[in-house]
NUMISE-168100 format. One record per residue (C-alpha): residue number from 0; residue in one letter; x, y, z. Coordinates in Angstrom, 3 decimals, always signed. Last residue first. Layout:
REM NUMISE-168100
- pos/code/xx/yy/zz
- NUM/a/X/Y/Z
...
REM end
This chain:
REM NUMISE-168100
- pos/code/xx/yy/zz
- 426/x/+3.920/+12.840/-9.523
- 425/x/+1.196/+10.902/-7.723
- 424/x/+2.604/+7.600/-8.971
- 423/x/+6.226/+8.301/-8.067
- 422/x/+5.161/+9.348/-4.570
- 421/x/+3.140/+6.160/-4.155
- 420/x/+6.114/+4.000/-5.110
- 419/x/+8.387/+5.870/-2.704
- 418/x/+5.929/+5.563/+0.170
- 417/x/+5.503/+1.812/-0.325
- 416/x/+9.268/+1.288/-0.660
- 415/x/+9.822/+3.413/+2.453
- 414/x/+7.390/+1.669/+4.767
- 413/x/+8.017/-1.991/+3.955
- 412/x/+11.752/-1.811/+3.272
- 411/x/+12.557/+0.265/+6.363
- 410/x/+10.425/-1.876/+8.677
- 409/x/+12.189/-4.976/+7.335
- 408/x/+15.563/-3.591/+8.406
- 407/x/+14.405/-2.808/+11.937
- 406/x/+12.782/-6.242/+12.214
- 405/x/+16.030/-7.943/+11.205
- 404/x/+17.794/-6.194/+14.084
- 403/x/+15.154/-7.312/+16.582
- 402/x/+15.011/-10.922/+15.367
- 401/x/+18.813/-11.238/+15.503
- 400/x/+18.870/-9.754/+19.013
- 399/x/+16.102/-12.121/+20.128
- 398/x/+17.841/-15.292/+18.959
- 397/x/+21.174/-14.031/+20.345
- 396/x/+19.702/-13.483/+23.813
- 395/x/+18.787/-17.204/+24.095
- 394/x/+22.291/-18.616/+23.463
- 393/x/+21.648/-21.419/+25.965
- 392/x/+18.861/-22.548/+23.648
- 391/x/+21.400/-23.518/+20.919
- 390/x/+22.102/-21.957/+17.530
- 389/x/+25.415/-22.332/+15.656
- 388/x/+26.337/-18.776/+14.560
- 387/x/+28.758/-18.360/+11.667
- 386/x/+26.599/-17.890/+8.573
- 385/x/+23.742/-16.426/+10.611
- 384/x/+25.996/-13.595/+11.780
- 383/x/+26.853/-12.581/+8.211
- 382/x/+23.151/-12.494/+7.306
- 381/x/+22.390/-10.445/+10.431
- 380/x/+25.031/-7.809/+9.616
- 379/x/+23.849/-7.536/+6.002
- 378/x/+20.259/-7.123/+7.160
- 377/x/+20.925/-4.301/+9.585
- 376/x/+23.322/-2.435/+7.282
- 375/x/+20.803/-2.478/+4.428
- 374/x/+17.994/-1.167/+6.611
- 373/x/+20.192/+1.647/+7.933
- 372/x/+21.287/+2.583/+4.396
- 371/x/+17.638/+2.603/+3.257
- 370/x/+16.792/+5.053/+6.052
- 369/x/+19.798/+7.237/+5.205
- 368/x/+18.727/+7.423/+1.557
- 367/x/+15.128/+8.210/+2.526
- 366/x/+15.819/+11.689/+3.884
- 365/x/+17.047/+12.407/+7.409
- 364/x/+14.734/+15.217/+8.529
- 363/x/+11.382/+14.318/+6.957
- 362/x/+12.363/+10.646/+7.046
- 361/x/+12.356/+10.788/+10.845
- 360/x/+8.584/+10.707/+11.459
- 359/x/+7.566/+7.915/+9.086
- 358/x/+10.820/+6.126/+9.916
- 357/x/+9.892/+6.186/+13.605
- 356/x/+6.499/+4.568/+13.057
- 355/x/+7.936/+1.698/+11.052
- 354/x/+10.771/+1.487/+13.604
- 353/x/+8.353/+0.873/+16.429
- 352/x/+6.328/-1.729/+14.536
- 351/x/+9.333/-3.673/+13.254
- 350/x/+11.071/-3.520/+16.624
- 349/x/+8.011/-4.987/+18.342
- 348/x/+7.248/-7.528/+15.604
- 347/x/+10.757/-8.997/+15.563
- 346/x/+10.595/-9.227/+19.344
- 345/x/+7.337/-11.119/+18.978
- 344/x/+9.054/-13.382/+16.448
- 343/x/+11.292/-14.775/+19.182
- 342/x/+8.360/-15.482/+21.514
- 341/x/+6.171/-17.008/+18.814
- 340/x/+8.841/-19.346/+17.486
- 339/x/+9.559/-20.635/+21.004
- 338/x/+6.765/-23.258/+21.074
- 337/x/+8.091/-24.668/+17.781
- 336/x/+11.184/-26.008/+19.545
- 335/x/+14.622/-24.700/+20.565
- 334/x/+17.205/-25.958/+18.047
- 333/x/+15.118/-27.062/+15.077
- 332/x/+12.181/-24.745/+15.785
- 331/x/+14.306/-21.591/+16.156
- 330/x/+17.222/-21.716/+13.672
- 329/x/+16.159/-23.945/+10.779
- 328/x/+12.376/-23.541/+11.159
- 327/x/+11.892/-19.879/+12.076
- 326/x/+14.870/-18.767/+9.989
- 325/x/+13.672/-20.622/+6.896
- 324/x/+10.004/-19.606/+6.856
- 323/x/+9.453/-16.121/+8.298
- 322/x/+13.031/-14.921/+7.845
- 321/x/+13.580/-16.243/+4.347
- 320/x/+10.159/-15.300/+3.002
- 319/x/+10.414/-11.796/+4.445
- 318/x/+13.889/-11.317/+2.981
- 317/x/+12.796/-12.568/-0.436
- 316/x/+9.733/-10.340/-0.657
- 315/x/+11.649/-7.181/+0.234
- 314/x/+14.465/-8.271/-2.094
- 313/x/+12.090/-8.283/-5.052
- 312/x/+10.826/-4.793/-4.171
- 311/x/+14.366/-3.496/-3.749
- 310/x/+15.417/-5.000/-7.093
- 309/x/+12.368/-3.404/-8.810
- 308/x/+12.924/+0.091/-7.363
- 307/x/+15.602/+0.994/-9.925
- 306/x/+13.237/+0.094/-12.758
- 305/x/+10.536/+2.353/-11.348
- 304/x/+12.902/+5.316/-11.183
- 303/x/+14.146/+4.626/-14.722
- 302/x/+10.686/+4.674/-16.285
- 301/x/+10.074/+1.905/-18.836
- 300/x/+8.592/-0.302/-16.116
- 299/x/+5.899/+2.354/-15.635
- 298/x/+4.556/+1.756/-19.140
- 297/x/+4.255/-2.002/-18.578
- 296/x/+2.531/-1.437/-15.250
- 295/x/+0.065/+1.001/-16.827
- 294/x/-0.820/-1.562/-19.498
- 293/x/-1.370/-4.265/-16.863
- 292/x/-3.391/-1.823/-14.739
- 291/x/-5.545/-0.877/-17.734
- 290/x/-6.447/-4.500/-18.525
- 289/x/-10.039/-4.145/-17.352
- 288/x/-12.311/-7.168/-17.618
- 287/x/-15.885/-6.216/-18.320
- 286/x/-19.048/-5.505/-16.345
- 285/x/-22.034/-4.136/-18.235
- 284/x/-23.557/-0.748/-17.419
- 283/x/-26.880/-0.402/-15.626
- 282/x/-25.436/+1.441/-12.666
- 281/x/-21.826/+2.270/-13.540
- 280/x/-22.196/+6.021/-13.021
- 279/x/-23.691/+5.448/-9.571
- 278/x/-20.798/+3.161/-8.682
- 277/x/-18.292/+5.811/-9.786
- 276/x/-19.931/+8.442/-7.585
- 275/x/-19.791/+6.168/-4.544
- 274/x/-16.177/+5.248/-5.275
- 273/x/-15.256/+8.927/-5.750
- 272/x/-16.730/+9.734/-2.357
- 271/x/-14.489/+7.176/-0.716
- 270/x/-16.380/+4.658/+1.375
- 269/x/-16.245/+5.005/+5.119
- 268/x/-15.008/+2.217/+7.411
- 267/x/-16.960/+1.619/+10.632
- 266/x/-19.407/-1.255/+10.135
- 265/x/-18.080/-3.207/+7.147
- 264/x/-14.424/-2.584/+8.033
- 263/x/-14.917/-3.686/+11.646
- 262/x/-16.858/-6.792/+10.554
- 261/x/-14.095/-7.866/+8.162
- 260/x/-11.410/-7.500/+10.851
- 259/x/-13.515/-9.537/+13.298
- 258/x/-13.778/-12.307/+10.666
- 257/x/-9.983/-12.395/+10.406
- 256/x/-9.508/-12.508/+14.185
- 255/x/-12.076/-15.322/+14.534
- 254/x/-10.158/-17.401/+11.975
- 253/x/-6.996/-16.834/+14.011
- 252/x/-8.597/-18.062/+17.221
- 251/x/-10.086/-21.129/+15.525
- 250/x/-6.825/-22.037/+13.767
- 249/x/-4.892/-21.844/+17.052
- 248/x/-7.458/-24.003/+18.848
- 247/x/-7.404/-26.583/+16.063
- 246/x/-3.587/-26.719/+16.099
- 245/x/-3.582/-27.153/+19.869
- 244/x/-6.098/-29.998/+19.675
- 243/x/-4.062/-31.598/+16.885
- 242/x/-1.009/-31.995/+19.115
- 241/x/+2.107/-30.082/+17.928
- 240/x/+4.032/-31.374/+14.862
- 239/x/+7.468/-32.807/+15.637
- 238/x/+10.488/-30.683/+14.666
- 237/x/+11.801/-30.376/+18.210
- 236/x/+11.803/-34.194/+18.329
- 235/x/+14.796/-34.236/+15.969
- 234/x/+15.482/-37.259/+13.779
- 233/x/+17.113/-35.284/+10.996
- 232/x/+18.302/-36.144/+7.467
- 231/x/+15.318/-34.884/+5.481
- 230/x/+15.242/-31.622/+7.444
- 229/x/+18.718/-30.393/+6.394
- 228/x/+19.938/-27.570/+8.646
- 227/x/+23.681/-26.850/+8.555
- 226/x/+23.132/-23.042/+8.434
- 225/x/+21.128/-23.235/+11.645
- 224/x/+20.511/-26.729/+12.960
- 223/x/+22.366/-30.026/+12.473
- 222/x/+25.787/-29.535/+14.090
- 221/x/+24.716/-27.221/+16.920
- 220/x/+21.728/-29.382/+17.788
- 219/x/+23.686/-32.669/+17.763
- 218/x/+26.476/-31.129/+19.847
- 217/x/+23.953/-29.961/+22.431
- 216/x/+22.320/-33.363/+22.836
- 215/x/+18.579/-33.013/+23.104
- 214/x/+16.691/-32.574/+26.380
- 213/x/+12.941/-33.049/+26.136
- 212/x/+10.280/-30.794/+27.658
- 211/x/+6.843/-32.379/+27.979
- 210/x/+7.014/-32.848/+31.774
- 209/x/+7.666/-29.123/+32.276
- 208/x/+4.540/-28.133/+30.243
- 207/x/+5.182/-26.893/+26.750
- 206/x/+3.707/-23.660/+25.367
- 205/x/+2.030/-24.236/+21.999
- 204/x/-1.072/-22.189/+22.805
- 203/x/+0.783/-19.366/+24.565
- 202/x/+3.454/-19.137/+21.860
- 201/x/+0.790/-19.044/+19.143
- 200/x/-1.131/-16.229/+20.845
- 199/x/+1.990/-14.187/+21.609
- 198/x/+3.083/-14.695/+17.997
- 197/x/-0.151/-13.225/+16.714
- 196/x/-0.082/-10.349/+19.192
- 195/x/+3.491/-9.235/+18.564
- 194/x/+3.582/-9.886/+14.815
- 193/x/+0.411/-7.801/+14.516
- 192/x/+2.581/-4.898/+15.672
- 191/x/+3.749/-4.707/+12.048
- 190/x/+0.324/-3.561/+10.879
- 189/x/-0.143/-0.998/+13.640
- 188/x/+3.275/+0.564/+13.001
- 187/x/+2.699/+0.073/+9.272
- 186/x/-0.414/+2.250/+9.402
- 185/x/+1.276/+4.943/+11.471
- 184/x/+4.242/+5.093/+9.073
- 183/x/+1.948/+5.055/+6.042
- 182/x/+0.048/+8.049/+7.430
- 181/x/+3.282/+9.814/+8.357
- 180/x/+4.872/+9.208/+4.935
- 179/x/+1.742/+10.463/+3.187
- 178/x/+1.777/+13.537/+5.431
- 177/x/+5.434/+14.288/+4.592
- 176/x/+4.905/+13.781/+0.858
- 175/x/+1.859/+16.063/+0.854
- 174/x/+3.529/+18.990/+2.628
- 173/x/+1.061/+20.664/+4.974
- 172/x/-1.787/+23.061/+4.213
- 171/x/-4.141/+21.471/+6.787
- 170/x/-6.987/+20.972/+4.269
- 169/x/-4.588/+19.836/+1.550
- 168/x/-2.421/+17.549/+3.673
- 167/x/-5.545/+15.784/+4.957
- 166/x/-6.785/+15.371/+1.385
- 165/x/-3.426/+13.952/+0.364
- 164/x/-3.402/+11.527/+3.302
- 163/x/-7.000/+10.455/+2.592
- 162/x/-6.116/+9.632/-0.995
- 161/x/-2.816/+7.920/-0.306
- 160/x/-4.350/+5.736/+2.393
- 159/x/-7.275/+4.704/+0.175
- 158/x/-5.184/+3.899/-2.872
- 157/x/-2.604/+2.016/-0.810
- 156/x/-5.316/-0.022/+0.945
- 155/x/-7.129/-0.763/-2.302
- 154/x/-3.902/-1.959/-3.916
- 153/x/-3.026/-4.017/-0.840
- 152/x/-6.371/-5.826/-0.814
- 151/x/-6.500/-6.089/-4.615
- 150/x/-3.178/-8.009/-4.516
- 149/x/-4.049/-10.188/-1.521
- 148/x/-7.263/-11.691/-2.902
- 147/x/-5.628/-13.803/-5.613
- 146/x/-2.991/-14.954/-3.146
- 145/x/-5.584/-15.908/-0.539
- 144/x/-7.549/-17.956/-3.069
- 143/x/-4.322/-19.662/-4.180
- 142/x/-3.450/-20.502/-0.571
- 141/x/-6.917/-21.994/-0.085
- 140/x/-6.369/-24.188/-3.158
- 139/x/-3.013/-25.332/-1.654
- 138/x/-4.317/-25.882/+1.897
- 137/x/-7.289/-28.123/+1.098
- 136/x/-6.230/-30.736/-1.462
- 135/x/-2.552/-30.793/-0.420
- 134/x/-3.687/-31.406/+3.130
- 133/x/-4.214/-29.159/+6.159
- 132/x/-7.374/-29.933/+8.093
- 131/x/-8.001/-27.045/+10.500
- 130/x/-5.426/-25.103/+8.466
- 129/x/-7.973/-24.721/+5.658
- 128/x/-10.033/-22.383/+7.874
- 127/x/-7.167/-19.879/+8.115
- 126/x/-6.648/-20.025/+4.337
- 125/x/-10.338/-19.348/+3.655
- 124/x/-10.264/-16.438/+6.121
- 123/x/-7.662/-14.671/+3.957
- 122/x/-10.095/-14.631/+1.030
- 121/x/-12.672/-13.141/+3.420
- 120/x/-10.306/-10.231/+3.948
- 119/x/-10.139/-9.727/+0.175
- 118/x/-13.911/-9.346/-0.037
- 117/x/-13.881/-6.693/+2.697
- 116/x/-10.922/-4.788/+1.213
- 115/x/-12.587/-4.678/-2.202
- 114/x/-15.734/-3.513/-0.438
- 113/x/-13.994/-0.459/+0.987
- 112/x/-11.868/+0.415/-2.054
- 111/x/-14.701/+0.475/-4.592
- 110/x/-16.585/-2.593/-5.775
- 109/x/-16.418/-2.569/-9.582
- 108/x/-13.485/-0.220/-10.162
- 107/x/-11.626/-1.696/-7.197
- 106/x/-12.138/-5.182/-8.623
- 105/x/-11.246/-4.310/-12.218
- 104/x/-8.158/-2.338/-11.176
- 103/x/-6.944/-4.902/-8.639
- 102/x/-7.458/-8.141/-10.653
- 101/x/-5.238/-8.272/-13.738
- 100/x/-1.538/-7.701/-13.107
- 99/x/-1.444/-8.014/-9.319
- 98/x/-3.487/-11.222/-9.400
- 97/x/-0.780/-13.144/-11.225
- 96/x/+1.982/-12.036/-8.846
- 95/x/-0.257/-12.460/-5.789
- 94/x/-1.137/-15.995/-6.827
- 93/x/+2.561/-16.867/-7.014
- 92/x/+2.923/-15.355/-3.559
- 91/x/+0.229/-17.585/-2.108
- 90/x/+1.392/-20.645/-4.047
- 89/x/+4.884/-20.274/-2.595
- 88/x/+3.421/-19.982/+0.911
- 87/x/+1.433/-23.179/+0.314
- 86/x/+4.608/-24.963/-0.791
- 85/x/+6.329/-23.946/+2.469
- 84/x/+3.493/-25.464/+4.484
- 83/x/+3.276/-28.662/+2.415
- 82/x/+7.038/-29.394/+2.445
- 81/x/+6.497/-33.159/+2.288
- 80/x/+5.427/-33.043/+5.945
- 79/x/+6.336/-29.652/+7.417
- 78/x/+2.840/-28.392/+8.076
- 77/x/+3.450/-26.771/+11.483
- 76/x/+7.176/-26.108/+11.033
- 75/x/+7.330/-24.482/+7.579
- 74/x/+3.858/-23.035/+8.157
- 73/x/+4.555/-21.458/+11.550
- 72/x/+5.660/-17.980/+10.451
- 71/x/+2.747/-17.843/+7.996
- 70/x/+0.269/-18.651/+10.761
- 69/x/+1.776/-15.828/+12.818
- 68/x/+1.569/-13.350/+9.951
- 67/x/-1.950/-14.445/+8.952
- 66/x/-3.737/-14.230/+12.299
- 65/x/-2.297/-11.045/+13.747
- 64/x/-2.358/-10.038/+10.089
- 63/x/-6.142/-9.817/+10.070
- 62/x/-6.406/-8.104/+13.433
- 61/x/-3.719/-5.494/+12.699
- 60/x/-5.109/-4.975/+9.184
- 59/x/-8.512/-4.123/+10.638
- 58/x/-6.984/-1.860/+13.290
- 57/x/-4.986/+0.105/+10.681
- 56/x/-8.031/+0.423/+8.424
- 55/x/-10.077/+1.769/+11.330
- 54/x/-7.403/+4.171/+12.574
- 53/x/-6.847/+5.746/+9.158
- 52/x/-10.619/+6.005/+8.774
- 51/x/-10.823/+7.842/+12.085
- 50/x/-7.980/+10.159/+11.059
- 49/x/-9.919/+11.165/+7.938
- 48/x/-13.079/+11.654/+10.006
- 47/x/-11.263/+13.808/+12.525
- 46/x/-9.901/+16.001/+9.729
- 45/x/-13.362/+16.292/+8.197
- 44/x/-14.836/+17.408/+11.507
- 43/x/-12.100/+20.007/+11.939
- 42/x/-12.757/+21.300/+8.418
- 41/x/-16.499/+21.535/+9.009
- 40/x/-15.966/+23.386/+12.287
- 39/x/-13.558/+25.875/+10.689
- 38/x/-16.083/+27.003/+8.141
- 37/x/-15.804/+25.794/+4.589
- 36/x/-16.777/+27.964/+1.626
- 35/x/-17.384/+25.732/-1.358
- 34/x/-14.887/+25.996/-4.203
- 33/x/-14.494/+22.250/-4.563
- 32/x/-11.316/+21.485/-6.423
- 31/x/-10.860/+18.151/-8.172
- 30/x/-7.229/+17.188/-7.922
- 29/x/-5.495/+14.763/-10.238
- 28/x/-3.792/+11.446/-9.777
- 27/x/-3.210/+8.758/-12.387
- 26/x/-0.875/+11.057/-14.355
- 25/x/-1.578/+10.533/-18.036
- 24/x/-0.188/+7.797/-20.279
- 23/x/-3.573/+6.446/-21.255
- 22/x/-3.227/+3.478/-18.901
- 21/x/-2.385/+5.897/-16.106
- 20/x/-5.698/+7.687/-16.623
- 19/x/-7.654/+4.424/-16.367
- 18/x/-6.431/+3.939/-12.798
- 17/x/-8.391/+7.038/-11.643
- 16/x/-7.302/+8.481/-8.335
- 15/x/-9.281/+11.522/-7.281
- 14/x/-8.005/+13.627/-4.406
- 13/x/-10.447/+16.123/-2.943
- 12/x/-9.161/+19.640/-2.487
- 11/x/-11.087/+21.919/-0.167
- 10/x/-11.451/+25.643/-0.507
- 9/x/-11.495/+28.840/+1.477
- 8/x/-11.154/+27.682/+5.035
- 7/x/-7.632/+26.240/+4.950
- 6/x/-6.552/+25.513/+8.478
- 5/x/-3.109/+26.691/+9.578
- 4/x/-1.209/+24.002/+11.399
- 3/x/-1.119/+24.479/+15.186
- 2/x/+2.099/+26.052/+16.418
- 1/x/+4.715/+23.835/+18.024
- 0/x/+5.281/+24.321/+21.741
REM end
């Protein structure tokens, strides 16, 4: 039986992350030591509180992305007319790019991590509501709002997780990098499991009754779906939009999930002490746009380690976009129907969640290079398979195997890129 970690009772280290420091060329992370004597009860209480906040933020993201991840998977099929759904996803990620350079520092500085997360969650709710009546005049502006809110959401989440992980490592005298990896691994396990619940909801709502099922010629499916997919040339009933009543029900359930996430954060999520102190210092001061994150980003690009991570970060976005938009429409909806998207993507979510947790535990023994090699091998094998496989419902196990293997690869990119970036920052 492993020995309990030794508890530090002499001093406590509180992590302070100040974005302005990185703009001045200094390390953005420093430790402020409190020399108070801590008894064992206080330390145990603090540990429980840190783990509670980890659980709360993980649950909030699970609820929010139960809604968003599933709705994202369905956009290319649900709002396929004139490419509206896919266009909205492009606007979302374009908004994230712009927002990433200017919004996070100013927003976190003004609101703190907790309230930045709350405001950003409400940005996601706008997109869910827009799907009740999806047009170019409703869905595209809502997508932009979501994109602008996503960057501060993820920045605040990373800041908060890194800070509580480093404090936990300090009071338990464990290796910081290992604890950060474990905290991110647990978070991404919960986050990636959102694929399970969101896709289960969509699959249940869009499930066809026996009299609604339509047989389509096998040769037609094999010749027009998969790598041969071209939506403008098809007359395929599998690609038809579901009834409006089902779309409204789905949008209502997902909107409720997002609002539930906001309520959980408001009621149960603790503010960081540094955010409270910073707000008190800002009382009475004027608000101004802060370009420190843009300057820090430019300086970090000059570092070789950051440059080498750029291709991985770009690929991470590309592989998610491909699998959640093109694979779901060209391989699943086209050949099997939109009602099966949820079931296939559930398998993706299960393997993604499990492997996210496993990588957080295994990286201590295997190192990150092996994890990245596993992710690379998974995605290369799936890409080769998709070139040659002609999908048809009789090949049901293949759909799920492809989703499972792709989920393992995505789990590697999401957990390890985040951990690596945070480790570069704190060093």
